[in-house]
N, C-alpha and C positions, 0 to 999 in steps of 0.2 A: 373508663380513665380515657384520657383522650391520648393519643398517640405523640408520641416527640416529635418533634418539626422544628425547623429553621428555617428563617426567610436569607435569602441571600439578593444583594445587590450589584446587577452586572451591566457596567457600561456597554454604549452599541451607538450603531450609528444612527437610532432613532431616542436616542436618550438612556437614561437608564431604567431595567425591569428588576422588578422583584419576583425571583423564581423561588418559590417554595420546596425546600428539602424536606422530605419526610425520613425519619433514622438517621440523622446526620451523624449519630456516633456510632454507625454502624461501621466495624472494622473490615474493608476490603483487603487490604494486605496485612497480614498477620504477621510478617517479617518485621517490617519498620512500622507497623502500628498505624498504618495510613487508613483514616476515614472517608467515608462518603462525602463529607463536608471538606475534607482536606482537599478529597478531589475535585469539588466544584470551587472551591477556592484557584485551586493549578488552572483550572478551564477559564477562570476569569483572568489570571496572571496572563496565560500566552494566548489571552482570546483572539487578538486582531491578527498573529500570525498563524494561529491554527484555522481561523476563517479564511483567510488569505489561501492556505493550500489546499482545504477541504472543504469551502465552502460552495454553494452555487453546482455542485455536482450529488448527483444520486449516491448516496450513501447507505450502507449498511450498518446496523448497530450489532454490535456483539455483548448482549446482555447475560449477567452472573444473578441466580437467584440470591446468592449470599456471599459476596466477595470472592475472590480468584479461585477458593477453592468449592463454591457451588455449581450446581448445575448452571449449564449456559445454552443461548440459543442466538439464533442471528434473525433481528427484525428489521424487513425492509420497508414496510408498509407502516404508514402511518397510524399508531393506537389512536383508540378513541380518546377525546377527551385533549387532545395535543391541541397548545395554543395555538391563536392565530399568528405569531408569528415563524410557524415551524409549517413548511408547506411540503407539496408532493409536486412529481412531475411523472407521465406516464413513460414508461422502457418498456422496452421489445426484450424478452431474456432468449437466451439460446433456441429453447423450444420454439419460439414464435410466440409464446403466450407475450401479453402485454399486461401491464400493470402499475400502479402508482408506487414511486420510491420515494423516501422521504430525503428532503432536502435541507439543508443547514446554512440560513443566511446571515447569521449574527451569534455573537458568543453566548448570548442567552438562551439558544436554540440548543447549544454544546451541554450548557449546565442542565437545561431542564432532561436531554439525554441522561446525563448523570444521575439525575432523580428518578429516570427511568432504568435505572442499575446498569448503565452501559458504562464499560471500561473501556471497550475498542471501537475506534470507529473505522471503517474501510470504504473510503471513498472512489468511487470510480474514476477512469483516466478520463473521461469526457463531460462536459458542461450540462446542464442540466435541461437548458434550452436546445441543446443540440446533442444529444445522447448517442447518437448512432457514430458521430464520429470524434473518436480521439483528440484532446489537443495534448496529449503527455504520452512519450515512448518512454515506459518504463520497464526496467531490467532488473530481474530479481537474481542476486548471486548468492547462492545456498551453499554453505560448507557442507560437507558430507561427512560421515563419520571417518574419523583420520585427520581431518580439517579443521580449523578453525577460523577465527575472524582475523586474525595476522594473515591466515593464507590469503583469504579474499583481496587482502590491500593491494598487493601489486598486480591482481586480476583485475581489480577496478581502475585502477592507474591506466593498464591499457586498455580497456573497454572506452575509458574516455578518449584516448586515442585514435579508436577506431571510428567511435561519434564525431571526433573532430574531422577526421577524413571525410566522412559521411557528409559534413557541413552542418552538424548539430551539435550544440552548445549542452553540456552535461552536467548536472546537479547530482550531488549525493546526499544519501542520509543514512544513518542506523538503522537496521531493522526493529532495535530495540530486542534483539536476541542475539544469534550469532553471524547474521547475514550482514549486507549492505544492500542498499537499494539506489541503482544510478535511474535518474529521469532526465529526459530532453524534451523541452518544450516544440511543441510541431503544429504548423497550421492545421486546423481542423477537415482537410480537404478529403481524407481517406477514411473509410469506415473499418472496422474491427479487425477482420480477417487482414486486409491488408498491412494495416499496422503490426500483427501478428507476423507476418512475413518479413516484414523490415525488423523484428527484432530475431528471428530466424537467421536473417542474413548476417545483421551484426553479430551474433552468439557463433555461427559458424567461423568466421572471420575471427574471432577472438580465441576459436580453439585450433584454430589452424596455426596461430601464431605462438599459442601455451598449450600445446597438446598433452602435454604431463601433469599441467595444473587445471585444465578445463573441461567440460565435457558437456556436451548438449544430448547426452543420451536419456531418453525418457523413464527407462526402466532400471532401477535403481541396483539390480543385479551387475549393471554394467557400467555403473557409473565411477567405480574405483573409488580411491582417495583423492579427488578433486573438486574443484567448485563447481557445481550444477548451476548451469544459467537455466533458469525457467522461465522458457519463452511462454509457455502457456499461462502466465501470469499476464499476459498481454489481450487474453481473450477475453469476450463480452460476458459482465457479469463475475469477473475474475476480480479480485482486489487484494491489495495489500494493507497493512495497519497505516494510516496517515502519518504526515507529518506532524510532529508534536501529540500525535496520540498515545496513549501510555498503553503496557503490554498486560497482561496476565501471568507475570511472573513475581517471584517472591519479592525480589527486590524493587519492585514496581519501576522499572524502565521504561522508558521513553522512545520511539521512534524518532530519534533526533538528526535534523539538517546540521550539517557542517561544510566548512571550508575544505577544497580540496588540499590546503597547504596544513591541514588539522589530521588530514586522512594516518598518515603512518605513526603519528604519535596517539592515536585516538583510542580509548577504551570505552567500549560499549555501556561497560556496567557504570559507567560515572555519569551517565545522562538518564535523571531519573525524575519523577515527580517533584523530590524534594530539592533539586541542583538547577534543573530547566531554567525555571524562572530567573533565577540568578544569573543565567549564563546568558539570558536573552537582554537582560536591561544592562549587562556588562559590552555585549559585542554587537547586538541585534541580531536579525534573522537572517540566515546566510540565503535563503530563498527569496528573498524580498523581490530582485530583480528576474526571476525565473522567465515570467511571459514577456517580458519587453520586447525580445527577440525571436520569435518563434522560428525555426526552420522547416524545411522540408523532408520527406522521407523519401523522394524521388530516387535519390541516388542506390540508396537501400533497396530499394523496390529493382533497381536493375541488377544489383549484386544477386538477390532472390534468384529473378529470371536468369543470369548467367548459371549460378549453382544448378538451378530444374535443369537446364540443357545439359550441364554435365552428370546428370543422374541421381541430383541430389534435391529430391523435390518434398513434399508434403511430410510432417511429422505427426504422433501421434497428439490426440486431443484428449480433454481428461475424460472419466467412464462415463459420467454423468451427460456428456454432448450427445447429440444426434451423428450419426455417421457421417462424415465430411467427406465431400469429393477429393479424390487423389490422398486418401488415407490410409496409411499400411495398417495392417489387420493390428486387433488389440490383444495382442495375444502376447505375454510374457516370453521373452525368447529362449527360456529352457524349457518351458509348456512345449513351445511350438517344436522345438526339436524332438521332443519323445512323440508326437504324432506322426505317424504313418505317410 
């Protein structure tokens, strides 16, 4: 017996493409009953802003074997049999190893990724043609236990002010979970380590202004009930869920761009696969002008150098990274105190 399948027409810059979906009635989000076909229709509905935000970038696909409750894995390399409108570009990973990574150029490529059981899309901060040089400064505001989304709102507003003082125009989106993502378009003049240092400089300035609300402590035991500024998301091959990407959570939320004027009244649970297409039709894409006037991180790098001169140097890298110059020991503070 032939397996169940459907074909969906996807508009794009090269005309409509027909994308075949196997098992279109498979339920991916049991709670709202959202199927694979529903996900494909969502990606068509948000296709243009989705590609504007996530296209032309190396992207990792978070794929699930049987919906959000199934096994999951990350796919970076183009799978065999990928259509000719799905390309790849060679990128360098933190280990120094080079490998081709997927790049999405049109909505049909996103729908094809859904056919490959992708739920979450994780784009790099750099363009595919210049993957060593980010054109986005990204800051992840991560509420720690005892804090929530509402606690992150005033922090985001103050971060916007910090970035403005550094000459950068900030854009914001919900993470799709409890946090907020703040992006600033930048000229691709610096490699990832410089951009990481710029993020740390902004994070430290934010922490100085809001010490009771904000922390840059890498070790969870030192963070307390504060908003953690996850500077390590600025590293090479570290990604966040992309704008308009679904998240693998029960109510099918979306990481949704919002206007700054919406932030105080925002409820992240309101932005879902079922609601975001209508929102886009009503108000348009808040990120449509993001890259119209990219800024420079030079002033933030001056802040970084100033802090380094005052004894605030490098911070820990993720555990899978090679040991980096100037990095402090990767030892949990409570364990370090017990060592002789």
